[in-house]
MIDOSE-1310 file (N, C-alpha, C; in nm, 2 decimals, decimal comma, always signed):
residues 158
mnsl	+0,08/-0,12/+0,00/-0,03/+0,00/-0,02/+0,08/+0,13/-0,02; +0,18/+0,12/+0,08/+0,28/+0,25/+0,07/+0,38/+0,25/-0,06; +0,39/+0,19/-0,14/+0,44/+0,16/-0,25/+0,35/+0,25/-0,36; +0,22/+0,20/-0,35/+0,12/+0,28/-0,41/+0,13/+0,43/-0,39
yini	+0,12/+0,48/-0,26/+0,14/+0,61/-0,19/+0,25/+0,68/-0,26; +0,37/+0,62/-0,27/+0,50/+0,66/-0,32/+0,49/+0,68/-0,44; +0,43/+0,61/-0,53/+0,41/+0,61/-0,67/+0,32/+0,75/-0,70; +0,20/+0,78/-0,65/+0,13/+0,88/-0,64/+0,19/+1,01/-0,61
lies	+0,30/+0,98/-0,51/+0,38/+1,09/-0,49/+0,47/+1,14/-0,62; +0,50/+1,03/-0,65/+0,58/+1,06/-0,79/+0,51/+1,14/-0,91; +0,38/+1,06/-0,91/+0,29/+1,12/-1,00/+0,23/+1,29/-1,00; +0,26/+1,31/-0,87/+0,24/+1,43/-0,83/+0,34/+1,54/-0,86
lqkk	+0,47/+1,47/-0,84/+0,56/+1,57/-0,87/+0,59/+1,60/-1,00; +0,57/+1,50/-1,09/+0,57/+1,50/-1,22/+0,45/+1,60/-1,27; +0,32/+1,60/-1,25/+0,23/+1,69/-1,28/+0,27/+1,81/-1,24; +0,35/+1,83/-1,12/+0,37/+2,00/-1,11/+0,49/+2,03/-1,17
iril	+0,57/+1,93/-1,23/+0,65/+2,00/-1,35/+0,57/+2,03/-1,47; +0,49/+1,95/-1,52/+0,41/+2,01/-1,62/+0,34/+2,12/-1,58; +0,28/+2,18/-1,51/+0,22/+2,26/-1,46/+0,31/+2,41/-1,43; +0,45/+2,37/-1,42/+0,56/+2,46/-1,41/+0,57/+2,51/-1,54
deii	+0,60/+2,39/-1,63/+0,63/+2,43/-1,77/+0,52/+2,52/-1,85; +0,39/+2,50/-1,80/+0,28/+2,60/-1,84/+0,30/+2,75/-1,82; +0,36/+2,76/-1,68/+0,37/+2,90/-1,62/+0,47/+2,94/-1,69; +0,58/+2,87/-1,73/+0,70/+2,93/-1,78/+0,65/+2,95/-1,93
ladq	+0,57/+2,91/-1,99/+0,52/+2,95/-2,14/+0,42/+3,06/-2,11; +0,36/+3,07/-2,01/+0,24/+3,17/-2,01/+0,35/+3,31/-1,96; +0,45/+3,31/-1,90/+0,55/+3,37/-1,87/+0,59/+3,45/-2,00; +0,63/+3,35/-2,08/+0,71/+3,39/-2,20/+0,57/+3,48/-2,30
eqre	+0,47/+3,41/-2,30/+0,36/+3,50/-2,34/+0,33/+3,64/-2,32; +0,34/+3,65/-2,16/+0,30/+3,75/-2,11/+0,43/+3,86/-2,13; +0,53/+3,82/-2,15/+0,65/+3,90/-2,17/+0,65/+3,95/-2,33; +0,58/+3,86/-2,42/+0,59/+3,92/-2,56/+0,48/+4,03/-2,54
gled	+0,39/+4,00/-2,49/+0,24/+4,10/-2,48/+0,31/+4,23/-2,42; +0,39/+4,21/-2,33/+0,45/+4,34/-2,26/+0,53/+4,43/-2,33; +0,62/+4,35/-2,46/+0,69/+4,41/-2,54/+0,61/+4,45/-2,66; +0,47/+4,42/-2,70/+0,40/+4,45/-2,80/+0,35/+4,61/-2,78
pnld	+0,37/+4,71/-2,83/+0,29/+4,83/-2,83/+0,15/+4,84/-2,82; +0,11/+4,75/-2,91/-0,03/+4,72/-2,95/-0,11/+4,63/-2,86; -0,08/+4,62/-2,76/-0,11/+4,52/-2,66/-0,25/+4,52/-2,60; -0,34/+4,43/-2,62/-0,48/+4,47/-2,60/-0,49/+4,41/-2,45
pddf	-0,55/+4,50/-2,36/-0,57/+4,48/-2,21/-0,66/+4,34/-2,18; -0,73/+4,30/-2,30/-0,80/+4,21/-2,24/-0,73/+4,05/-2,29; -0,65/+4,07/-2,36/-0,57/+3,96/-2,38/-0,47/+3,93/-2,27; -0,39/+4,03/-2,22/-0,30/+4,05/-2,14/-0,38/+3,99/-2,00
dkiv	-0,51/+4,02/-1,95/-0,59/+3,97/-1,87/-0,61/+3,85/-1,88; -0,64/+3,78/-1,99/-0,63/+3,63/-2,01/-0,51/+3,55/-1,97; -0,39/+3,63/-2,03/-0,27/+3,55/-1,95/-0,29/+3,55/-1,83; -0,28/+3,64/-1,74/-0,27/+3,67/-1,59/-0,39/+3,57/-1,54
ekks	-0,50/+3,53/-1,60/-0,61/+3,45/-1,54/-0,53/+3,32/-1,55; -0,50/+3,27/-1,65/-0,44/+3,16/-1,70/-0,34/+3,12/-1,62; -0,24/+3,21/-1,58/-0,14/+3,19/-1,47/-0,18/+3,16/-1,34; -0,30/+3,23/-1,29/-0,38/+3,24/-1,19/-0,40/+3,06/-1,14
eyie	-0,47/+3,05/-1,27/-0,54/+2,91/-1,26/-0,41/+2,79/-1,23; -0,30/+2,80/-1,30/-0,21/+2,71/-1,28/-0,16/+2,71/-1,12; -0,14/+2,87/-1,09/-0,09/+2,84/-0,94/-0,22/+2,82/-0,84; -0,31/+2,79/-0,88/-0,42/+2,74/-0,80/-0,39/+2,60/-0,79
qldq	-0,38/+2,53/-0,90/-0,35/+2,39/-0,93/-0,21/+2,35/-0,87; -0,13/+2,45/-0,87/+0,01/+2,39/-0,80/-0,01/+2,40/-0,63; -0,09/+2,49/-0,61/-0,12/+2,49/-0,44/-0,19/+2,35/-0,40; -0,29/+2,31/-0,49/-0,36/+2,21/-0,46/-0,27/+2,09/-0,45
ldsg	-0,19/+2,06/-0,53/-0,09/+1,96/-0,55/-0,01/+1,94/-0,44; +0,06/+2,08/-0,40/+0,14/+2,08/-0,29/+0,07/+2,05/-0,14; -0,07/+2,09/-0,14/-0,12/+2,07/-0,01/-0,15/+1,91/-0,03; -0,19/+1,84/-0,16/-0,22/+1,71/-0,15/-0,10/+1,62/-0,13
feel	+0,03/+1,68/-0,16/+0,15/+1,61/-0,16/+0,19/+1,59/-0,03; +0,17/+1,72/+0,06/+0,24/+1,70/+0,18/+0,14/+1,62/+0,27; +0,00/+1,62/+0,24/-0,09/+1,51/+0,35/-0,02/+1,39/+0,32; -0,01/+1,35/+0,18/+0,02/+1,21/+0,13/+0,16/+1,18/+0,19
farv	+0,26/+1,27/+0,19/+0,39/+1,24/+0,25/+0,41/+1,25/+0,40; +0,30/+1,31/+0,46/+0,33/+1,26/+0,62/+0,28/+1,16/+0,65; +0,18/+1,07/+0,54/+0,14/+0,93/+0,58/+0,25/+0,86/+0,55; +0,34/+0,88/+0,46/+0,43/+0,76/+0,41/+0,61/+0,80/+0,49
rdel	+0,61/+0,92/+0,53/+0,73/+0,97/+0,56/+0,79/+0,87/+0,67; +0,72/+0,82/+0,77/+0,80/+0,71/+0,88/+0,83/+0,59/+0,80; +0,75/+0,56/+0,70/+0,80/+0,43/+0,66/+0,92/+0,44/+0,53; +0,93/+0,55/+0,46/+1,04/+0,61/+0,40/+1,17/+0,63/+0,47
nenr	+1,14/+0,67/+0,59/+1,28/+0,67/+0,66/+1,32/+0,55/+0,72; +1,21/+0,46/+0,76/+1,25/+0,32/+0,81/+1,31/+0,24/+0,69; +1,27/+0,25/+0,58/+1,29/+0,13/+0,49/+1,35/+0,21/+0,37; +1,45/+0,29/+0,42/+1,51/+0,34/+0,30/+1,57/+0,28/+0,18
etyk	+1,64/+0,18/+0,21/+1,70/+0,07/+0,10/+1,58/+0,02/+0,00; +1,49/+0,00/+0,06/+1,35/-0,07/+0,00/+1,31/+0,03/-0,11; +1,30/+0,15/-0,06/+1,24/+0,26/-0,16/+1,36/+0,36/-0,20; +1,46/+0,29/-0,22/+1,61/+0,36/-0,26/+1,57/+0,44/-0,39
eqih	+1,52/+0,36/-0,50/+1,48/+0,41/-0,62/+1,39/+0,51/-0,64; +1,27/+0,49/-0,57/+1,18/+0,59/-0,59/+1,22/+0,72/-0,50; +1,30/+0,73/-0,38/+1,37/+0,83/-0,31/+1,42/+0,88/-0,43; +1,52/+0,84/-0,48/+1,60/+0,88/-0,59/+1,52/+0,97/-0,69
tmqd	+1,42/+0,88/-0,74/+1,33/+0,98/-0,84/+1,25/+1,08/-0,80; +1,21/+1,11/-0,68/+1,16/+1,20/-0,64/+1,25/+1,32/-0,57; +1,38/+1,29/-0,58/+1,49/+1,39/-0,53/+1,50/+1,45/-0,67; +1,53/+1,35/-0,78/+1,53/+1,44/-0,91/+1,43/+1,53/-0,94
lirk	+1,31/+1,48/-0,93/+1,19/+1,57/-0,97/+1,21/+1,70/-0,88; +1,24/+1,66/-0,75/+1,23/+1,81/-0,68/+1,34/+1,89/-0,72; +1,44/+1,86/-0,76/+1,56/+1,93/-0,82/+1,52/+2,01/-0,94; +1,43/+1,93/-1,05/+1,38/+1,97/-1,15/+1,28/+2,10/-1,12
itdk	+1,19/+2,06/-1,02/+1,12/+2,15/-0,99/+1,17/+2,30/-0,93; +1,26/+2,28/-0,84/+1,34/+2,37/-0,80/+1,41/+2,47/-0,90; +1,49/+2,39/-0,99/+1,53/+2,47/-1,13/+1,42/+2,54/-1,19; +1,28/+2,47/-1,20/+1,18/+2,56/-1,31/+1,12/+2,67/-1,21
slmi	+1,13/+2,67/-1,07/+1,05/+2,76/-0,98/+1,14/+2,87/-0,98; +1,31/+2,86/-0,98/+1,38/+2,97/-0,99/+1,39/+3,05/-1,11; +1,39/+2,96/-1,24/+1,33/+3,03/-1,39/+1,23/+3,09/-1,39; +1,11/+3,06/-1,33/+0,99/+3,14/-1,31/+1,01/+3,25/-1,21
qkqe	+1,07/+3,26/-1,12/+1,10/+3,37/-1,05/+1,18/+3,49/-1,14; +1,25/+3,43/-1,20/+1,34/+3,54/-1,32/+1,27/+3,60/-1,40; +1,19/+3,51/-1,47/+1,08/+3,57/-1,56/+0,98/+3,64/-1,49; +0,95/+3,61/-1,40/+0,84/+3,70/-1,36/+0,92/+3,85/-1,27
aqnk	+1,04/+3,85/-1,25/+1,12/+3,98/-1,20/+1,13/+4,05/-1,35; +1,15/+3,99/-1,45/+1,17/+4,06/-1,57/+1,03/+4,14/-1,64; +0,92/+4,02/-1,61/+0,82/+4,08/-1,64/+0,76/+4,20/-1,56; +0,79/+4,19/-1,45/+0,75/+4,31/-1,35/+0,79/+4,43/-1,40
elmq	+0,96/+4,43/-1,41/+1,04/+4,54/-1,47/+0,96/+4,61/-1,61; +0,90/+4,50/-1,69/+0,87/+4,52/-1,84/+0,72/+4,61/-1,82; +0,64/+4,55/-1,70/+0,53/+4,61/-1,68/+0,55/+4,73/-1,60; +0,62/+4,76/-1,54/+0,64/+4,89/-1,48/+0,69/+4,99/-1,58
qkfa	+0,78/+4,98/-1,67/+0,81/+5,06/-1,81/+0,67/+5,09/-1,88; +0,60/+4,97/-1,89/+0,46/+4,99/-1,99/+0,39/+5,09/-1,90; +0,36/+5,08/-1,74/+0,30/+5,18/-1,71/+0,31/+5,30/-1,72; +0,45/+5,30/-1,69/+0,51/+5,45/-1,68/+0,47/+5,50/-1,82
avrs	+0,52/+5,44/-1,92/+0,48/+5,50/-2,09/+0,34/+5,52/-2,10; +0,25/+5,46/-2,04/+0,10/+5,50/-2,06/+0,07/+5,63/-1,98; +0,14/+5,60/-1,84/+0,12/+5,72/-1,76/+0,14/+5,86/-1,83; +0,29/+5,85/-1,92/+0,34/+5,97/-1,98/+0,25/+6,00/-2,09
qare	+0,17/+5,91/-2,18/+0,11/+5,94/-2,27/-0,04/+6,02/-2,22; -0,07/+5,93/-2,09/-0,20/+6,01/-2,05/-0,17/+6,17/-2,00; -0,06/+6,19/-1,96/+0,00/+6,33/-1,93/-0,03/+6,40/-2,06; +0,05/+6,34/-2,14/+0,06/+6,43/-2,29/-0,09/+6,45/-2,33
vrks	-0,16/+6,35/-2,31/-0,33/+6,38/-2,39/-0,37/+6,49/-2,31; -0,38/+6,46/-2,14/-0,44/+6,58/-2,09/-0,37/+6,72/-2,11; -0,24/+6,73/-2,14/-0,16/+6,85/-2,17/-0,23/+6,90/-2,28; -0,22/+6,83/-2,40/-0,28/+6,88/-2,54/-0,42/+6,92/-2,52
qkiv	-0,52/+6,84/-2,46/-0,67/+6,89/-2,41/-0,63/+7,01/-2,35; -0,56/+7,04/-2,27/-0,57/+7,15/-2,20/-0,52/+7,28/-2,28; -0,44/+7,26/-2,38/-0,38/+7,36/-2,47/-0,51/+7,37/-2,58; -0,57/+7,25/-2,61/-0,69/+7,30/-2,74/-0,81/+7,40/-2,65
nqyy	-0,83/+7,36/-2,51/-0,92/+7,42/-2,46/-0,91/+7,56/-2,43; -0,75/+7,59/-2,41/-0,72/+7,73/-2,39/-0,73/+7,82/-2,52; -0,70/+7,75/-2,62/-0,69/+7,80/-2,75/-0,85/+7,85/-2,78; -0,92/+7,74/-2,74/-1,09/+7,75/-2,80/-1,11/+7,86/-2,70
knmm	-1,09/+7,92/-2,58/-1,12/+8,01/-2,49/-1,08/+8,13/-2,57; -0,95/+8,13/-2,61/-0,91/+8,25/-2,66/-0,97/+8,28/-2,79; -0,99/+8,20/-2,87/-1,09/+8,22/-2,97/-1,23/+8,26/-2,95; -1,30/+8,22/-2,85/-1,40/+8,29/-2,82/-1,40/+8,41/-2,77
kany	-1,29/+8,48/-2,70/-1,28/+8,58/-2,65/-1,24/+8,69/-2,78; -1,17/+8,67/-2,87/-1,14/+8,72/-2,97/-1,26/+8,79/-3,06; -1,38/+8,69/-3,06/-1,48/+8,74/-3,15/-1,59/+8,79/-3,07; -1,53/+8,82/-2,95/-1,64/+8,86/-2,85/-1,62/+9,03/-2,84
ndpq	-1,72/+9,10/-2,85/-1,72/+9,27/-2,86/-1,78/+9,31/-2,70; -1,73/+9,40/-2,65/-1,77/+9,45/-2,51/-1,92/+9,51/-2,57; -1,99/+9,50/-2,49/-2,15/+9,58/-2,49/-2,09/+9,73/-2,51; -2,13/+9,81/-2,59/-2,11/+9,96/-2,61/-2,22/+10,03/-2,63
fldn	-2,23/+10,15/-2,59/-2,32/+10,23/-2,56/-2,33/+10,32/-2,65; -2,44/+10,34/-2,73/-2,47/+10,43/-2,85/-2,54/+10,53/-2,79; -2,52/+10,66/-2,80/-2,58/+10,78/-2,76/-2,65/+10,84/-2,90; -2,79/+10,81/-2,88/-2,88/+10,85/-2,99/-2,93/+11,00/-2,96
kk	-2,90/+11,07/-2,87/-2,96/+11,22/-2,83/-2,86/+11,29/-2,97; -2,93/+11,39/-2,99/-2,87/+11,49/-3,10/-2,93/+11,61/-3,05
């Protein structure tokens, strides 16, 4: 029975690697979107939502893994030699997971920087639009004043 649990742990780690690969691809897609000057905010939101779903799946896998590992931890420690190959497989998978996690952290940091640059550019554009709008309004007001004649009194007495 414990061998079955150990195989489930291995499958869980393998699934985690597949999900991390999907997050890596989503991060690359997000980066491409941030580098695209014509980025559609809805497309960007879809990428973020997809990544959020993957992260939720990872959380579920982690909690399930921890619960199952708690059940077999003593058995693994007491019978290391019996489960040597499976323990080695899990260690390799955990190393891969760690490497992929570090890669994701690096990508996330780069994407955060790109996002800050993108938002700074959008704020700058918004300032320029407001400034242009202000100039147009000022011009309009000045033109309206130029065509305006103050009321004048006309003396009709002679």
